[in-house]
C-alpha positions in Angstrom: 120.9 35.9 111.0 120.2 39.0 113.1 121.9 42.3 112.6 122.3 44.3 115.8 123.0 48.0 114.9 124.8 49.9 117.6 122.5 52.0 119.7 123.4 55.5 120.9 122.8 54.9 124.5 125.5 57.0 126.0 125.4 60.8 126.5 127.3 63.3 124.4 130.3 64.5 126.3 131.9 67.9 126.0 135.2 68.4 124.2 136.6 70.2 127.2 136.0 68.8 130.6 138.1 71.1 132.8 135.4 73.6 133.8 135.7 73.9 137.7 132.6 72.6 139.4 131.5 73.6 142.8 129.1 71.4 144.7 126.4 72.5 147.1 125.1 69.6 149.2 126.9 66.6 150.5 124.2 63.9 150.8 124.0 60.5 149.1 123.1 61.8 145.7 126.1 64.1 145.6 128.6 61.9 147.3 127.7 58.5 145.8 126.3 59.5 142.4 127.3 62.9 141.1 130.9 63.0 142.2 131.5 59.3 141.3 130.1 59.8 137.8 132.0 63.1 137.3 135.4 61.6 138.2 134.7 58.6 136.0 133.9 60.9 133.1 136.9 63.2 133.6 135.0 66.2 134.7 136.6 68.7 137.2 134.7 69.0 140.5 137.0 71.2 142.8 135.0 72.3 145.8 132.0 71.5 148.0 130.0 73.1 150.8 126.8 72.0 152.7 124.7 72.9 155.7 126.9 70.5 157.7 130.5 71.5 157.2 131.9 68.3 158.9 129.9 66.2 156.4 131.1 68.3 153.5 134.7 67.9 154.7 134.3 64.1 154.8 133.0 64.1 151.2 135.8 66.4 150.2 138.4 64.1 151.5 136.8 61.1 149.8 136.7 62.9 146.4 139.8 65.2 146.6 137.9 68.5 146.8 138.3 71.7 148.8 135.7 72.0 151.5 134.2 75.4 152.5 132.2 76.2 155.6 129.5 77.8 153.5 128.5 77.8 149.9 128.7 81.6 149.8 132.4 81.4 150.8 132.9 78.8 148.0 131.2 81.1 145.4 133.1 84.2 146.6 136.4 82.4 146.2 136.0 82.7 142.4 137.3 79.2 141.9 134.1 77.7 140.4 132.4 78.3 137.1 129.7 75.7 137.2 127.6 75.0 140.3 126.0 71.6 141.0 123.1 72.0 143.5 121.8 69.0 145.5 119.6 70.4 148.2 115.9 69.8 149.2 113.5 71.5 146.7 112.0 73.9 149.3 115.5 75.4 149.9 116.7 75.3 146.3 115.2 78.7 145.2 117.0 80.6 147.9 120.3 78.8 147.0 119.9 79.7 143.3 119.0 83.3 144.2 122.4 83.5 146.0 124.3 81.8 143.3 123.0 84.3 140.8 124.7 87.1 142.8 128.0 85.6 141.6 127.2 85.8 137.9 130.5 87.4 137.1 132.2 84.0 137.2 129.4 81.4 137.5 128.4 80.4 134.0 126.1 77.4 134.6 123.9 75.7 137.3 122.8 72.1 137.5 119.7 72.1 139.7 118.0 69.2 141.3 114.6 68.0 140.3 111.9 69.0 141.2 112.9 72.5 140.3 111.4 74.1 143.4 108.3 73.3 145.4 105.9 74.3 142.6 105.6 75.4 139.0 105.5 79.0 140.2 108.8 78.6 142.0 110.3 76.9 139.0 109.3 79.8 136.8 110.9 82.2 139.2 114.1 80.2 139.2 114.2 80.2 135.4 113.7 83.9 135.2 116.4 84.6 137.8 119.0 82.6 135.9 118.0 84.2 132.6 118.4 87.7 134.1 121.8 86.7 135.5 122.9 85.3 132.2 123.5 81.9 133.8 122.7 78.7 131.9 120.3 76.5 133.9 120.0 72.7 133.5 117.8 70.4 135.6 119.1 67.0 136.9 116.4 64.9 135.2 118.7 61.9 135.2 116.3 59.2 134.1 116.7 60.7 130.6 120.3 59.3 130.8 119.3 55.9 132.0 120.9 53.7 129.3 117.7 51.9 128.4 115.9 55.2 127.9 118.7 56.5 125.6 118.7 53.3 123.6 114.9 53.4 123.3 115.0 57.0 122.1 117.5 55.9 119.5 115.1 53.1 118.3 112.2 55.6 118.1 114.3 58.1 116.1 115.3 55.4 113.7 111.7 54.4 113.1 112.5 50.8 114.2 109.2 50.6 116.1 107.1 52.6 113.7 104.6 55.0 115.1 104.3 54.6 118.9 100.8 53.3 119.9 101.1 52.5 123.7 103.8 53.1 126.2 103.8 51.9 129.8 105.9 52.0 132.9 105.2 49.7 135.9 107.1 50.6 139.0 106.9 48.3 142.0 109.6 49.6 144.3 110.1 50.9 147.9 112.3 54.0 147.8 114.2 55.4 150.7 112.3 58.5 151.6 114.1 61.7 152.7 113.2 63.5 156.0 112.4 66.7 154.1 109.5 65.1 152.3 107.5 65.1 155.5 107.4 68.9 155.7 106.4 69.0 152.0 103.7 66.3 152.3 104.9 64.7 149.1 105.6 61.1 148.5 105.6 60.0 144.9 104.4 62.4 142.2 107.1 65.1 142.6 109.8 62.7 143.7 109.4 59.4 141.7 106.7 60.0 139.0 108.5 63.1 137.9 111.2 60.8 136.4 108.6 58.9 134.4 106.6 61.9 133.3 109.8 63.7 132.1 111.0 60.5 130.3 107.6 60.3 128.5 108.2 63.9 127.4 111.7 63.1 126.3 110.6 60.1 124.3 107.3 61.3 122.8 106.9 65.0 123.3 104.2 66.9 125.3 100.8 65.3 125.8 97.5 67.2 125.5 96.1 66.1 128.8 96.5 63.7 131.7 94.2 61.8 134.0 95.7 60.8 137.4 94.4 58.8 140.3 96.2 58.5 143.6 95.9 57.1 147.1 98.1 57.1 150.2 100.8 54.6 150.7 99.8 52.6 153.8 103.4 52.3 155.0 104.3 56.0 154.7 100.9 57.1 155.9 101.9 55.9 159.4 104.7 58.5 159.3 103.0 61.6 157.7 99.8 62.6 155.9 100.0 62.6 152.1 97.8 62.0 149.1 100.2 60.9 146.4 101.4 57.5 147.6 100.4 55.1 144.9 99.9 57.0 141.6 98.3 55.9 138.3 98.2 58.2 135.3 97.4 58.2 131.6 98.9 60.7 129.2 96.8 61.4 126.0 98.7 62.6 122.9 97.1 64.3 119.9 98.3 61.6 117.5 96.5 58.9 119.5 99.4 57.6 121.6 98.6 56.7 125.1 101.3 56.6 127.8 100.5 55.3 131.2 102.3 54.4 134.5 101.7 52.7 137.7 104.0 54.1 140.4 103.5 51.7 143.4 105.8 52.6 146.3 103.8 50.3 148.6 104.6 47.2 146.5 102.9 45.0 149.1 103.9 44.2 152.7 107.5 43.4 151.7 109.0 45.3 154.6 106.4 43.7 157.0 107.3 40.1 156.4 105.9 39.1 153.0 108.2 38.1 150.1 109.3 40.9 147.8 108.4 41.4 144.2 110.4 44.5 143.3 111.2 45.9 139.9 110.5 48.5 137.2 109.4 47.4 133.8 108.6 49.5 130.8 107.2 48.7 127.4 106.6 50.5 124.1 104.4 49.1 121.4 104.6 50.6 117.9 103.0 49.9 114.5 106.2 48.2 113.3 107.8 46.9 116.5 107.8 46.4 120.2 110.4 47.2 122.9 110.4 46.2 126.5 112.9 46.7 129.3 113.8 47.0 132.9 115.3 49.8 135.1 118.1 48.6 137.3 118.1 51.1 140.1 115.9 49.2 142.6 118.9 46.8 143.0 121.2 49.6 144.2 123.9 49.3 145.6 124.3 46.1 143.5 125.3 47.4 140.0 122.5 46.3 137.8 122.3 47.6 134.2 118.9 48.5 132.8 117.9 46.4 129.9 116.2 46.6 126.5 114.8 43.9 124.2 113.1 44.7 121.0 111.5 43.0 118.0 110.6 44.7 114.7 108.8 43.9 111.4 111.9 45.1 109.6 113.7 42.0 110.9 110.9 39.6 111.7 111.3 36.5 113.9 113.8 37.8 116.4 114.1 39.4 119.8 117.2 41.6 119.7 118.8 42.1 123.1 121.6 44.8 123.2 123.4 45.0 126.6 125.8 47.3 128.3 127.8 47.4 131.5 126.8 51.0 132.6 124.2 51.5 135.3 121.8 54.4 136.1 123.2 54.9 139.6 125.8 56.4 139.3 126.8 56.4 135.6 123.7 58.2 134.2 124.5 61.2 136.4 127.4 62.1 134.1 124.8 62.7 131.4 123.1 65.7 133.1 126.4 67.5 133.9 127.7 66.6 130.4 124.7 68.2 128.8 125.2 71.4 130.8 128.9 71.5 129.9 128.1 70.9 126.2 125.6 73.7 126.3 128.2 76.1 127.7 130.6 75.0 125.1 128.2 75.4 122.3 126.6 78.6 123.7 123.3 76.9 123.4 120.4 75.8 125.7 120.8 72.3 127.2 118.2 69.7 126.3 117.4 69.6 130.0 117.1 73.4 130.3 115.2 75.0 133.0 112.8 76.4 130.4 112.1 72.9 129.1 111.7 71.6 132.6 108.8 74.0 133.2 106.7 71.6 131.1 107.6 68.7 133.2 106.8 70.7 136.4 103.4 71.6 134.7 102.7 68.0 134.0 103.3 67.1 137.6 101.0 69.9 138.7 98.4 68.6 136.2 98.6 65.2 137.9 98.0 66.7 141.3 95.0 68.7 140.0 93.6 65.7 138.2 93.8 63.5 141.2 92.2 66.2 143.4 89.3 67.0 141.1 88.9 63.5 139.6 89.0 64.6 136.0 91.3 64.9 133.0 93.5 68.1 133.0 95.0 69.7 129.9 98.5 71.0 129.8 97.2 74.3 128.5 95.1 74.7 131.6 98.2 74.4 133.8 100.5 76.5 131.7 97.9 79.3 131.6 98.2 79.5 135.4 95.8 77.1 137.1 97.6 76.0 140.2 97.3 72.5 141.8 
């Protein structure tokens, strides 16, 4: 007889959900993920602005918001206390600099990942918000994927024992955004940042990383880049090894061959094993992520908890909820800008490792060695 203990796979929600939220950006992530999740969770988005006012107006009508011609007008209205930013990373620092000018009534910012175009920019953003007295959170939404939350719960309970090996295997073909071409980025700062941050959330900070990359043949026809297909190994002081293969080529699936798309993860511990899938590659078909686990505490069984929630859009409630909880508690969010500097440093360490073909320590990057 198996006993399936409930897993804490949902985010903590604030007691009060009426803080007025102003949205900057009206693209897919805002319109189809953030705002859908916020309404579902009872949050209070009230206004929106973007670089294309007509687009912002359409999103406003869809989600019952007030549209402004510019985000500066929205902020000057005094109607928002929390600002949700979904703009390209190379424009985010200037947006946040302007938001900080309205510190009299803006209490919190949820910024997109990556937090700027580099670790140096991310540090500047964190300092700006600190000086303004504004609580900064970063939208590292894979932390709120339901299989990741459930896995974190298993690890904290000791169900798997001491983690020995963790892996993520991503074979997916994302929809790249036009702004990536001017950045020259493909995978590390856009996709791998999710996995690197999730490893940090699950296991803490590694000592060093070794990363190897090559261009994605498909995207290389559009613009030059180095970080197409990315493989990396994180080394932890306690012996844990975490590794990922982020393959955005995934074979010639768009060129006529059959597809083999999916994201699978696995964690082996001294007393158990957990494995799962991430459901987002099936979007827009709502596909929950999964988790199966077996443990020596209850030998002979695979336990298979399931849920109906999906990463896109449901997990996006988690990042805003964490910011609202932090404001309510007068505390730092678990996805604070300060914490996110270590994720940004880990991404920079991957770039440097791939460039110089060697292992790179986190201390080396945090001391100021740029990628």
